[in-house]
C-alpha positions as CSV (number, residue, x, y, z in Angstrom):
1,M,-9.7,-4.0,-13.2
2,I,-6.3,-2.5,-13.0
3,K,-6.1,0.2,-15.8
4,E,-2.9,-1.0,-17.7
5,L,-3.0,-4.7,-16.8
6,P,-5.0,-5.8,-20.3
7,A,-2.7,-3.9,-22.4
8,K,0.5,-5.3,-20.6
9,L,-0.7,-9.0,-20.8
10,K,-1.3,-8.5,-24.4
11,E,1.8,-6.8,-25.0
12,L,3.8,-9.4,-23.1
13,R,2.2,-12.3,-24.8
14,L,3.0,-10.9,-28.3
15,L,6.7,-10.1,-27.1
16,N,7.0,-13.7,-26.1
17,N,5.4,-15.2,-29.6
18,Y,2.6,-16.8,-27.5
19,S,-1.0,-17.4,-28.6
20,Q,-3.8,-17.0,-26.1
21,K,-4.3,-20.7,-26.5
22,E,-0.6,-21.4,-25.4
23,V,-0.9,-19.2,-22.6
24,A,-4.0,-20.6,-21.4
25,K,-2.5,-24.0,-21.7
26,K,0.6,-23.0,-19.6
27,L,-1.7,-21.6,-16.9
28,G,-4.4,-24.4,-16.7
29,I,-7.2,-22.1,-17.8
30,S,-9.4,-21.5,-21.0
31,P,-8.2,-19.4,-23.8
32,S,-11.3,-17.3,-23.4
33,I,-10.4,-16.5,-19.9
34,V,-6.9,-15.3,-21.2
35,S,-9.1,-13.1,-23.9
36,G,-10.9,-11.8,-21.0
37,Y,-7.8,-10.8,-19.1
38,E,-6.6,-8.9,-22.3
39,T,-9.8,-6.9,-22.9
40,G,-10.3,-6.1,-19.5
41,E,-13.5,-8.1,-19.0
42,R,-12.0,-10.2,-16.3
43,T,-9.5,-9.6,-13.5
44,P,-6.9,-12.5,-12.8
45,S,-6.9,-13.9,-9.2
46,T,-3.7,-13.4,-7.0
47,E,-2.7,-16.9,-8.0
48,I,-3.0,-16.3,-11.8
49,L,-1.4,-12.9,-11.5
50,L,1.6,-14.7,-10.0
51,A,1.7,-17.4,-12.6
52,L,1.5,-14.6,-15.4
53,S,4.4,-13.0,-13.7
54,Y,6.5,-16.3,-13.8
55,L,5.5,-16.9,-17.4
56,Y,6.6,-13.5,-18.6
57,K,9.5,-13.2,-16.2
58,C,8.3,-9.8,-14.7
59,S,7.2,-8.6,-11.3
60,T,3.7,-8.4,-10.1
61,D,4.3,-4.9,-9.6
62,Y,5.2,-4.4,-13.2
63,L,1.8,-6.1,-14.2
64,L,0.0,-4.0,-11.7
65,G,1.2,-0.6,-13.0
66,R,3.5,0.1,-10.1
């Protein structure tokens, strides 16, 4: 797991006023998977990481802490 990724995903979701359910629907995954990303229990695939960067209008480098 990338150290800062869970906190950044949660922060970006809240800044965009999305619920975990809304993010899950936009990405085509379940809300429990979104929760897992935000707690660090799961690591998003490259495809999902890219989709998250589009959703939150940020770079993948930002999400990965680079």
